[in-house]
SEPA-955113 format. One record per atom (N, C-alpha, C): z, x, y; atom name; residue in three letters. Coordinates in steps of 0.05 Angstrom, whole numbers. Atoms other than C-alpha are relative to their C-alpha. Example, Ala and Ser with C-alpha at 12.3 -4.5 7.8 and 13.67 -1.06 7.14 Angstrom:
2
pz,px,py,atom,res
0,18,-24,N,Ala;
156,246,-90,CA,Ala;
0,18,24,C,Ala;
-1,-16,-24,N,Ser;
143,273,-21,CA,Ser;
14,-15,22,C,Ser;
This chain:
94
pz,px,py,atom,res
4,-5,28,N,Leu;
-416,170,12,CA,Leu;
-29,-7,-7,C,Leu;
28,6,7,N,Pro;
-489,177,-9,CA,Pro;
-2,-17,-26,C,Pro;
3,18,23,N,Phe;
-508,120,-56,CA,Phe;
-15,14,-23,C,Phe;
14,-13,21,N,Ser;
-553,168,-93,CA,Ser;
18,14,-20,C,Ser;
-20,-12,17,N,Glu;
-490,199,-123,CA,Glu;
14,-20,-18,C,Glu;
-12,21,16,N,Met;
-468,132,-152,CA,Met;
-20,-9,-21,C,Met;
18,9,21,N,Lys;
-495,104,-217,CA,Lys;
12,-24,-14,C,Lys;
-9,22,16,N,Asn;
-491,44,-262,CA,Asn;
21,10,-20,C,Asn;
-21,-8,18,N,Ala;
-426,47,-302,CA,Ala;
12,-24,-13,C,Ala;
-10,25,12,N,Asp;
-421,-21,-335,CA,Asp;
17,4,-24,C,Asp;
-15,-6,24,N,Glu;
-393,12,-397,CA,Glu;
30,4,5,C,Glu;
-29,-6,-7,N,Leu;
-327,26,-360,CA,Leu;
17,-25,1,C,Leu;
-15,25,-2,N,Thr;
-308,-48,-355,CA,Thr;
-3,-17,-25,C,Thr;
0,17,24,N,Thr;
-293,-100,-409,CA,Thr;
-15,-26,4,C,Thr;
13,26,-5,N,Asp;
-323,-162,-376,CA,Asp;
-30,4,-3,C,Asp;
29,-3,6,N,Lys;
-394,-170,-403,CA,Lys;
-18,-10,23,C,Lys;
16,12,-21,N,Asp;
-417,-208,-341,CA,Asp;
3,15,27,C,Asp;
-3,-14,-26,N,Asp;
-394,-158,-287,CA,Asp;
-20,23,2,C,Asp;
17,-23,-6,N,Phe;
-431,-100,-256,CA,Phe;
17,22,13,C,Phe;
-16,-22,-11,N,Cys;
-399,-32,-243,CA,Cys;
-19,22,10,C,Cys;
15,-21,-12,N,Phe;
-429,20,-196,CA,Phe;
20,22,8,C,Phe;
-21,-19,-3,N,Ala;
-392,86,-194,CA,Ala;
-9,29,6,C,Ala;
0,-29,0,N,Lys;
-385,159,-174,CA,Lys;
26,6,-15,C,Lys;
-24,-1,17,N,Glu;
-338,171,-232,CA,Glu;
21,20,10,C,Glu;
-22,-16,-9,N,Gly;
-270,198,-214,CA,Gly;
5,-2,30,C,Gly;
-3,2,-29,N,Glu;
-280,180,-140,CA,Glu;
0,-29,10,C,Glu;
3,27,-11,N,Ile;
-304,109,-125,CA,Ile;
-14,-18,-19,C,Ile;
11,20,18,N,Tyr;
-320,46,-164,CA,Tyr;
-3,-26,15,C,Tyr;
4,27,-11,N,Ala;
-350,-20,-140,CA,Ala;
-7,-18,-24,C,Ala;
3,18,23,N,Val;
-343,-76,-191,CA,Val;
-6,-28,10,C,Val;
8,27,-8,N,Tyr;
-381,-141,-179,CA,Tyr;
9,-19,-22,C,Tyr;
-10,20,19,N,Leu;
-345,-199,-214,CA,Leu;
-11,-28,7,C,Leu;
12,26,-8,N,Pro;
-389,-262,-213,CA,Pro;
18,-24,-1,C,Pro;
-19,23,1,N,Leu;
-331,-308,-232,CA,Leu;
27,6,12,C,Leu;
-25,-6,-14,N,Gly;
-277,-272,-193,CA,Gly;
25,2,-17,C,Gly;
-23,-2,18,N,Lys;
-233,-260,-253,CA,Lys;
5,30,-7,C,Lys;
-7,-27,6,N,Ala;
-196,-197,-274,CA,Ala;
-17,11,-23,C,Ala;
12,-14,21,N,Thr;
-229,-145,-318,CA,Thr;
16,26,-5,C,Thr;
-13,-26,5,N,Ala;
-204,-80,-349,CA,Ala;
-21,22,6,C,Ala;
18,-22,-7,N,Ile;
-234,-14,-325,CA,Ile;
14,26,-10,C,Ile;
-10,-26,10,N,Thr;
-226,56,-356,CA,Thr;
-5,20,22,C,Thr;
2,-19,-22,N,Leu;
-211,107,-302,CA,Leu;
10,28,-9,C,Leu;
-11,-27,7,N,Pro;
-202,183,-307,CA,Pro;
28,3,12,C,Pro;
-27,-5,-10,N,Gln;
-133,212,-294,CA,Gln;
-1,2,30,C,Gln;
-2,-1,-29,N,Gly;
-111,204,-222,CA,Gly;
12,-26,10,C,Gly;
-10,24,-13,N,Asn;
-86,153,-172,CA,Asn;
-21,-12,17,C,Asn;
21,15,-13,N,Tyr;
-130,99,-142,CA,Tyr;
11,-23,17,C,Tyr;
-7,23,-16,N,Asn;
-125,47,-87,CA,Asn;
-22,-21,-5,C,Asn;
19,21,6,N,Met;
-158,-21,-97,CA,Met;
1,-21,21,C,Met;
2,22,-19,N,Glu;
-183,-73,-48,CA,Glu;
-24,-18,-9,C,Glu;
20,20,7,N,Trp;
-228,-134,-52,CA,Trp;
-18,-7,24,C,Trp;
19,9,-20,N,Phe;
-290,-156,-14,CA,Phe;
-12,-27,-9,C,Phe;
12,26,6,N,Asn;
-315,-228,-10,CA,Asn;
-29,1,9,C,Asn;
29,-3,-7,N,Pro;
-392,-223,-13,CA,Pro;
-11,-26,12,C,Pro;
10,26,-11,N,Arg;
-399,-297,8,CA,Arg;
6,-2,29,C,Arg;
-7,3,-29,N,Thr;
-364,-290,75,CA,Thr;
0,26,15,C,Thr;
-1,-25,-13,N,Gly;
-364,-216,89,CA,Gly;
28,6,11,C,Gly;
-26,-6,-12,N,Gly;
-309,-187,132,CA,Gly;
13,25,-11,C,Gly;
-15,-23,7,N,Ser;
-255,-137,119,CA,Ser;
8,0,-30,C,Ser;
-11,-2,27,N,Leu;
-230,-111,52,CA,Leu;
29,-11,1,C,Leu;
-26,11,1,N,Thr;
-167,-147,29,CA,Thr;
14,8,-26,C,Thr;
-16,-7,23,N,Lys;
-111,-136,-21,CA,Lys;
0,-23,-20,C,Lys;
-2,20,21,N,Gly;
-109,-172,-88,CA,Gly;
27,2,-13,C,Gly;
-25,0,14,N,Ser;
-55,-179,-140,CA,Ser;
10,28,-8,C,Ser;
-7,-28,5,N,Ile;
-57,-104,-155,CA,Ile;
-12,17,22,C,Ile;
10,-17,-22,N,Glu;
-63,-51,-100,CA,Glu;
-4,29,-9,C,Glu;
2,-28,9,N,Lys;
-55,15,-139,CA,Lys;
-4,1,-30,C,Lys;
5,-5,29,N,Leu;
-80,40,-206,CA,Leu;
3,30,-6,C,Leu;
1,-27,9,N,Ser;
-72,103,-246,CA,Ser;
-20,2,-22,C,Ser;
20,-3,21,N,Gly;
-119,132,-298,CA,Gly;
7,-14,-26,C,Gly;
-3,14,25,N,Gly;
-130,99,-365,CA,Gly;
-15,-26,0,C,Gly;
13,26,1,N,Asn;
-152,30,-385,CA,Asn;
19,-20,14,C,Asn;
-18,16,-17,N,Lys;
-124,-15,-330,CA,Lys;
-14,-26,8,C,Lys;
11,25,-11,N,Ser;
-133,-86,-305,CA,Ser;
-4,2,30,C,Ser;
5,2,-29,N,Thr;
-163,-99,-237,CA,Thr;
18,-20,13,C,Thr;
-16,22,-11,N,Gly;
-117,-158,-229,CA,Gly;
-20,-20,12,C,Gly;
16,22,-11,N,Asn;
-142,-218,-190,CA,Asn;
-6,4,30,C,Asn;
7,-1,-29,N,Pro;
-177,-224,-122,CA,Pro;
21,-15,16,C,Pro;
-20,13,-17,N,Pro;
-137,-248,-62,CA,Pro;
0,-31,-3,C,Pro;
2,29,4,N,Ile;
-162,-320,-73,CA,Ile;
-13,-4,-27,C,Ile;
12,6,26,N,Glu;
-174,-344,-144,CA,Glu;
-15,-26,1,C,Glu;
17,23,-5,N,Asp;
-231,-391,-129,CA,Asp;
-22,-4,-21,C,Asp;
21,2,20,N,Gly;
-275,-378,-190,CA,Gly;
-28,8,10,C,Gly;
25,-9,-12,N,Met;
-328,-350,-143,CA,Met;
-2,31,-2,C,Met;
4,-29,3,N,Asp;
-357,-280,-140,CA,Asp;
16,17,21,C,Asp;
-15,-19,-16,N,Trp;
-317,-221,-113,CA,Trp;
-9,28,-8,C,Trp;
5,-28,6,N,Val;
-326,-145,-109,CA,Val;
26,14,3,C,Val;
-24,-16,1,N,Cys;
-269,-100,-128,CA,Cys;
-8,29,7,C,Cys;
6,-27,-8,N,Leu;
-270,-32,-94,CA,Leu;
24,18,-6,C,Leu;
-21,-18,9,N,Ile;
-230,24,-127,CA,Ile;
-7,28,10,C,Ile;
5,-27,-11,N,Lys;
-223,91,-91,CA,Lys;
22,19,-8,C,Lys;
-19,-20,7,N,Arg;
-189,154,-113,CA,Arg;
18,6,24,C,Arg;
-19,-6,-22,N,Asn;
-126,167,-71,CA,Asn;
4,31,0,C,Asn;
-2,-29,-1,N,Asn;
-132,240,-50,CA,Asn;
24,10,15,C,Asn;
């Protein structure tokens, strides 16, 4: 996925301290500095969600919510609620 097709989309989430980078309708990367849930507005469709720990790296892992549909939805919480930064990756399920 070329990063040039993704853009800043902070307006899609409700947490004022997070950062959202998106190719709308396809893929969303949401950086959450405090590792807490936020709400995100997604176009109609079905999406899979996984989490990345930027402090340790490694594989994507499942959090409290694994699937989302369009609308204003919560990301749920990361796999470990440690108050540290996490990245939520949301991908359209084709």
